[in-house]
C-alpha positions in Angstrom: 161.5 -153.0 45.7 164.1 -154.5 43.3 162.4 -155.9 40.2 163.5 -159.4 39.4 163.9 -159.8 35.6 166.1 -163.0 35.8 163.2 -165.3 36.6 160.1 -164.1 34.8 156.7 -165.4 35.6 155.4 -168.2 33.4 151.9 -166.8 33.4 150.3 -169.6 31.4 151.6 -172.4 33.6 152.4 -170.8 37.0 149.5 -168.4 37.3 146.4 -168.7 35.2 145.6 -172.4 36.0 145.0 -171.3 39.6 142.1 -169.1 38.5 139.1 -170.9 37.2 137.3 -167.8 35.8 140.2 -167.2 33.4 139.0 -170.2 31.3 136.3 -167.9 30.0 136.6 -166.1 26.7 136.8 -162.7 28.5 139.5 -160.3 29.5 139.2 -159.2 33.2 140.7 -155.7 33.3 138.8 -154.2 36.2 141.0 -155.9 38.8 141.4 -152.8 41.0 137.7 -153.2 41.7 138.1 -156.8 42.6 140.5 -159.6 41.5 139.6 -163.1 40.4 139.6 -165.7 43.2 141.9 -168.7 43.5 140.5 -172.2 43.0 142.2 -173.2 46.3 140.3 -170.4 48.1 137.0 -171.6 46.6 137.9 -175.2 47.6 138.7 -174.1 51.2 135.4 -172.3 51.6 133.5 -175.2 50.1 135.2 -177.8 52.3 134.6 -175.7 55.4 130.9 -175.5 54.7 130.6 -179.1 53.9 132.6 -180.5 56.8 133.2 -177.9 59.5 130.2 -175.5 59.6 129.7 -175.5 63.3 129.8 -172.9 66.1 133.3 -172.1 67.4 134.4 -172.5 71.0 133.2 -176.0 71.7 135.3 -178.9 73.0 134.0 -181.4 70.4 136.2 -182.4 67.5 134.3 -180.5 64.8 134.3 -177.3 66.7 138.0 -177.5 67.5 138.8 -178.2 63.9 136.6 -175.4 62.7 138.3 -172.9 65.1 141.8 -174.0 63.9 140.7 -173.5 60.3 139.2 -170.0 60.9 142.4 -169.0 62.7 144.4 -169.6 59.5 142.8 -166.6 57.9 144.4 -164.3 60.4 147.6 -166.2 60.3 147.8 -165.6 56.6 147.0 -161.9 57.0 149.7 -161.5 59.6 152.3 -163.1 57.3 151.2 -161.0 54.3 151.4 -157.7 56.3 154.4 -158.7 58.4 152.8 -157.2 61.4 154.7 -157.5 64.7 152.8 -159.7 67.1 151.3 -161.9 64.4 147.7 -163.0 64.2 146.8 -161.3 67.5 147.1 -158.0 65.7 144.7 -158.8 62.9 141.1 -157.9 62.5 139.1 -159.4 59.6 135.8 -157.7 58.6 133.3 -157.2 55.8 135.1 -154.3 54.0 138.0 -151.9 54.4 135.5 -149.1 54.8 133.9 -150.8 57.7 137.2 -151.6 59.4 138.4 -148.0 58.9 135.1 -146.8 60.4 135.6 -149.1 63.4 139.2 -147.9 64.0 138.4 -144.2 63.7 135.2 -144.6 65.8 137.0 -146.3 68.6 139.7 -143.7 68.4 137.2 -140.9 68.5 135.4 -142.3 71.6 138.8 -142.6 73.3 139.5 -139.1 72.1 141.1 -136.5 74.3 139.9 -138.1 77.5 142.6 -140.8 77.4 145.4 -139.0 75.7 145.0 -140.4 72.2 144.4 -136.8 70.9 145.1 -133.4 72.6 143.9 -129.8 72.1 145.4 -128.3 68.9 146.1 -131.6 67.4 146.0 -131.9 63.6 145.4 -134.8 61.2 146.6 -135.1 57.5 144.5 -136.9 54.9 145.6 -137.9 51.5 143.6 -136.3 48.6 144.8 -139.2 46.4 143.1 -141.8 48.6 139.9 -143.8 48.5 137.2 -142.3 50.7 137.4 -145.4 53.0 140.6 -144.0 54.5 139.5 -140.3 54.4 135.8 -140.0 55.5 136.1 -141.8 58.8 139.1 -139.7 59.9 137.3 -136.5 58.7 134.4 -137.4 60.9 136.8 -138.0 63.8 138.3 -134.6 63.3 134.8 -133.0 63.4 133.9 -134.9 66.6 137.1 -133.9 68.4 137.5 -130.4 66.9 140.8 -131.2 65.1 142.3 -129.4 62.2 142.4 -131.3 58.9 145.1 -130.8 56.3 145.0 -132.4 52.9 148.1 -133.8 51.1 147.4 -133.1 47.4 148.8 -135.0 44.4 151.2 -132.9 42.4 152.9 -133.0 39.0 155.6 -135.7 38.7 159.1 -134.7 37.5 159.9 -135.4 33.8 156.5 -134.8 32.4 154.8 -131.8 30.9 151.3 -133.1 31.4 149.3 -131.6 34.3 147.6 -135.0 34.5 150.8 -136.9 35.3 150.6 -136.5 39.1 151.5 -138.5 42.2 152.0 -138.3 45.9 155.3 -136.5 46.5 156.6 -136.7 50.1 158.3 -133.3 49.6 154.8 -131.8 49.3 153.8 -133.4 52.5 156.7 -132.0 54.6 155.3 -128.4 54.9 152.0 -129.8 56.3 153.7 -131.6 59.2 154.3 -130.1 62.6 154.6 -131.0 66.2 150.8 -130.9 66.4 150.3 -133.6 63.7 148.8 -136.6 65.5 147.7 -138.8 62.6 148.2 -139.2 58.9 146.1 -141.5 56.7 147.4 -142.1 53.2 147.4 -144.6 50.4 150.3 -146.9 49.3 148.9 -146.8 45.8 146.1 -144.6 44.4 143.3 -146.5 42.8 143.1 -143.9 40.0 146.6 -142.5 39.7 148.3 -146.0 40.0 151.2 -144.1 41.5 153.2 -146.0 44.2 153.7 -143.9 47.3 157.1 -144.2 48.8 155.6 -145.5 52.1 158.8 -145.9 54.1 160.1 -142.5 53.0 156.8 -140.9 54.1 156.7 -142.6 57.5 160.4 -141.7 58.2 159.6 -138.1 57.3 156.5 -138.1 59.5 158.4 -139.5 62.5 161.3 -137.0 62.0 159.1 -133.9 61.7 156.6 -134.8 64.5 159.0 -136.2 67.0 157.5 -139.7 66.6 154.1 -138.7 68.0 152.2 -139.0 64.7 150.2 -142.2 64.0 150.3 -143.6 60.4 147.4 -145.5 58.8 148.3 -146.9 55.3 145.6 -147.9 52.8 147.0 -150.9 50.9 143.8 -151.9 49.0 145.1 -150.8 45.6 148.6 -151.9 46.4 148.3 -155.3 48.0 148.1 -157.3 44.7 151.2 -155.5 43.2 153.7 -155.0 46.0 154.9 -156.4 49.3 153.3 -155.1 52.4 155.9 -154.9 55.2 154.7 -153.1 58.4 157.9 -153.8 60.3 160.0 -152.4 57.5 157.7 -149.4 57.0 157.2 -148.7 60.8 153.6 -147.8 60.4 150.9 -148.0 63.0 148.2 -149.7 60.9 147.5 -151.2 57.5 144.2 -151.8 55.7 143.7 -154.1 52.7 141.1 -156.3 51.0 141.6 -160.0 50.4 139.2 -159.7 47.4 141.7 -157.4 45.7 144.4 -160.1 46.5 142.9 -163.2 44.9 140.8 -164.2 47.9 137.2 -163.9 49.0 135.2 -160.7 49.8 136.6 -159.9 53.2 139.1 -157.3 54.4 141.9 -156.9 56.9 143.1 -154.3 59.5 146.5 -154.9 61.0 147.7 -152.8 64.0 151.2 -152.7 65.3 151.3 -153.7 69.0 153.4 -150.7 70.0 150.9 -148.2 68.4 148.8 -146.0 70.6 145.9 -147.4 68.5 146.5 -150.7 70.1 146.7 -149.4 73.7 144.5 -150.7 76.4 142.9 -147.3 76.8 141.5 -147.3 73.3 137.8 -147.9 73.4 136.6 -151.4 72.6 133.7 -151.8 70.1 133.3 -155.4 71.2 131.3 -157.0 74.1 132.5 -155.7 77.4 133.5 -159.2 78.6 135.8 -159.9 75.6 139.6 -159.5 75.9 140.8 -156.0 75.3 143.0 -157.0 72.3 143.1 -155.6 68.8 141.4 -158.7 67.4 138.3 -158.1 69.6 138.1 -154.3 70.2 137.8 -153.3 66.6 135.5 -156.2 65.6 132.0 -155.7 67.1 130.9 -158.9 65.4 132.8 -161.9 63.9 133.5 -162.0 60.2 132.1 -164.8 58.1 133.9 -168.0 59.2 134.0 -169.6 55.8 135.4 -166.4 54.2 138.2 -166.3 56.8 139.1 -169.8 56.0 139.2 -168.8 52.3 141.8 -166.2 53.0 144.5 -168.7 53.9 145.2 -170.1 50.4 146.4 -166.7 49.2 149.5 -167.2 51.2 150.7 -170.5 49.8 149.8 -169.4 46.3 152.1 -166.3 46.6 154.8 -168.4 48.2 154.6 -170.8 45.2 155.7 -167.8 43.1 158.6 -167.0 45.4 160.5 -170.3 45.3 158.5 -172.2 48.0 160.7 -175.3 47.5 163.7 -173.5 48.9 164.9 -173.0 52.5 164.5 -169.3 52.3 162.4 -167.6 55.1 158.8 -167.1 54.2 159.2 -163.3 54.3 162.0 -163.5 51.6 159.9 -165.9 49.5 157.1 -163.2 49.5 159.6 -160.6 48.5 160.6 -162.7 45.5 157.0 -163.4 44.6 156.2 -159.7 44.4 159.5 -158.9 42.6 158.4 -161.4 39.9 154.8 -160.1 39.8 156.0 -156.5 39.5 158.4 -157.4 36.7 155.6 -159.0 34.7 153.1 -156.1 35.5 155.7 -153.6 34.3 155.7 -155.3 30.9 151.9 -155.0 30.8 152.0 -151.3 31.9 154.6 -150.5 29.3 152.7 -152.1 26.5 149.5 -150.2 27.4 151.2 -146.9 28.2 153.2 -147.0 24.9 149.9 -146.6 23.1 148.2 -144.2 25.5 151.2 -141.8 25.4 151.8 -142.2 21.7 151.5 -139.3 19.3 148.5 -141.1 17.7 146.6 -141.3 21.0 147.6 -137.8 22.1 146.4 -136.4 18.9 143.0 -137.8 19.7 143.0 -136.2 23.1 144.2 -139.1 25.3 145.9 -138.0 28.6 147.1 -140.6 31.1 146.2 -139.9 34.7 149.3 -140.5 36.9 152.7 -141.7 35.9 153.2 -142.1 32.1 155.7 -145.0 32.5 155.8 -148.2 34.5 158.3 -146.6 36.9 156.7 -146.2 40.4 153.3 -147.3 39.3 150.9 -150.3 39.5 149.2 -151.5 36.3 146.1 -149.5 37.3 146.0 -147.1 34.4 143.5 -144.3 34.0 143.0 -141.8 31.3 140.6 -139.2 29.9 139.9 -138.1 26.3 140.1 -134.3 26.0 139.9 -131.3 23.7 141.7 -128.2 24.7 139.7 -125.2 26.1 141.9 -122.1 26.2 141.4 -119.5 28.9 140.8 -115.8 28.2 144.0 -115.0 29.8 142.6 -114.2 33.3 142.6 -117.8 34.4 144.7 -120.9 33.8 144.1 -123.2 30.9 141.4 -125.8 31.5 140.3 -128.8 29.5 137.0 -130.3 28.6 136.3 -133.9 27.5 136.1 -134.8 23.8 134.6 -138.1 24.8 132.9 -138.9 28.0 134.5 -141.7 30.0 131.2 -143.5 30.2 130.9 -143.5 26.4 134.4 -145.0 26.0 133.6 -147.8 28.4 130.1 -148.4 26.8 131.8 -149.6 23.6 133.8 -152.1 25.6 130.6 -153.2 27.4 128.8 -153.7 24.1 131.6 -156.0 22.8 131.1 -158.3 25.8 134.7 -159.5 25.7 136.6 -157.0 27.9 135.7 -155.6 31.3 136.9 -152.1 32.2 135.2 -149.3 34.1 134.8 -145.6 34.4 134.0 -143.3 37.3 135.6 -141.6 40.4 136.1 -145.0 42.1 135.3 -143.4 45.5 138.5 -141.2 45.2 136.5 -138.0 44.9 139.2 -135.6 45.8 141.6 -136.5 43.0 139.6 -135.1 40.0 139.3 -131.5 41.5 143.1 -131.5 41.4 143.1 -131.5 37.6 142.5 -128.6 35.2 139.2 -129.9 33.9 136.1 -127.7 33.2 134.1 -129.9 35.6 136.6 -129.6 38.4 136.5 -127.1 41.3 139.8 -127.0 43.3 139.5 -126.3 47.0 140.2 -122.7 48.1 142.5 -124.1 50.8 144.0 -127.4 51.9 143.5 -126.7 55.6 140.1 -127.1 57.1 139.6 -126.1 60.7 137.4 -127.8 63.3 133.9 -128.5 62.1 134.7 -128.0 58.4 135.8 -130.6 55.8 136.5 -130.8 52.1 133.6 -132.7 50.4 133.7 -131.9 46.7 130.8 -133.0 44.5 131.5 -136.4 43.1 132.3 -136.3 39.4 130.6 -139.4 38.3 131.9 -139.6 34.7 135.4 -139.5 36.2 138.1 -141.4 34.3 138.4 -144.5 32.1 140.3 -147.1 34.2 142.1 -150.2 32.9 143.4 -152.2 35.9 145.5 -155.2 35.2 146.8 -158.0 37.4 149.7 -160.5 37.2 147.4 -163.1 35.5 146.8 -160.7 32.5 148.9 -161.2 29.4 150.4 -159.0 26.7 147.9 -160.5 24.3 145.2 -159.1 26.6 146.7 -155.7 26.5 147.0 -155.8 22.7 143.2 -156.6 22.4 142.4 -153.7 24.8 144.5 -151.3 22.6 142.8 -152.6 19.5 139.4 -151.8 21.0 140.6 -148.4 22.2 141.7 -147.5 18.7 138.2 -148.3 17.4 136.6 -146.1 20.1 138.9 -143.1 19.7 
C-alpha cells in the first residue's frame, strides 16, 4: 500500500470525536486486544434495541425494518473485505475462533469423501499466527490424517537482532508442493506486528501448488491498520473481528464464491432445511441482531477518512482511508521505536520483537527486557529476562493512566522461535498424521504496546516517559 503523506489525518478533529471513551484521562494502548467503539456504532445498537427488537422473517413493518437493518452488517463486511459475491459470502459470529472452528469442522466432515482433501494431502500453518487460525486446522489434520508443516518466522534483513523476525515468503516456498491443499496464515502477527505480504504469499502458493491450495487469511491484527482486499489478494477466505475495527464484539468470515470451501458439497453446520449457502452453512445459529446492526457504522466512518464527499468508488475511498491511517500510525511507531531501539534502551536490555522500524509493520509493538546468558560453546547463545514482562506492565497498571498488556496473546508458537532460556524450539517443522506441535504456553511472554489511529504522539511520549521510569 502506498502511504499518503500529502493529506495527514487530523486526529483531534477527524478521528477522536467519534470515540466517546477517548474523553477519559486514559491512554488506550492495548488496541490489538480490542479497539474502542464508535459512537455511531453504539447509537445504532441502542436504536435497534429501542425501536426494532423483534423476530426477523415476519411480514409486518417492524420485522421488515429489523431484517433490513441486520443485513447492513453483512453488507459492511462485504465492502470492507471486498469479497466477490457481496453479502451472500459473509458469516458473522461471536468470535474469530468460533468462525474458524466452524469452517474447519465443516471442511473436516466433508473431508476426503467429497474431494475437499485427498490421501497424502498436506496443510501449512503459520507459527506467527494466533491459535484461532492454527488449532482448528491442526485438529482437522489429525482427523483426516494429514501432514502439518509449520511456516516459521525468521530474521528480517538489515537487523542483527535475533528478535527482529517476520514472515518471509521465501521461507515458505520450500514447504510447498503439489500435495499442499491448505495454508492458514496471518496478514499481521499480533506479537511481531510484521505485515505479511499477502498477495505475494498467495501468488507463490498458487504457482507452486498448481492452484489447488486453499488460502485462509487471519486479518484480526491487520484489519484496523490495512485494507483487506480479497479480490486483489485472490484468497479463499478471510477472518477478522469487528471489535478490533472500532465496532462491537462480533467477528466475520468471508469466503470467495469460487473457493472449494464454498462448494455445495461442503458440509453444512446449519439446519438441514436452510439454504446451502455460505451465510447459513458456517453459522449453526444466528449472531446477535443488535451487534450485526452495530457493525455497519464502521464503513461510513472509514469512508469519511477517505474523501467520502468525492465521486470516487467506495473501494478507492477505503484505500485512501487506510493510506492516511497508515501514514499516521507510522509516525506513532517511529516515535516509540526510536526509544525502544535507542542505545539507552538497549543498554537496559530492551529488545524489540519484530521489525525495528515502521516499514512493513503495524503499530503493534512488543519487546522484552533481557540480560545476556552466554553459552558454554556447545550450544547457541541464549538470553534470559532481566525484568519479567508482567513486572513491567504492573508499573503501568499501578499508575492507572495507561493500558498496555503482557503475555503470549494466544500466539504460543512465536516465543519458541526466539533464543530465550524459557523457549524450547521444535525438533522439526513437519508433523505427520496424528501429531501436532503444541508448545507449553509461556505466560510471561512479551510486553505489548498496541496503538491505533486515534492515538497521538503525545500518548507515545507519555508511554516512553513511563517506560524510562520502569527500566
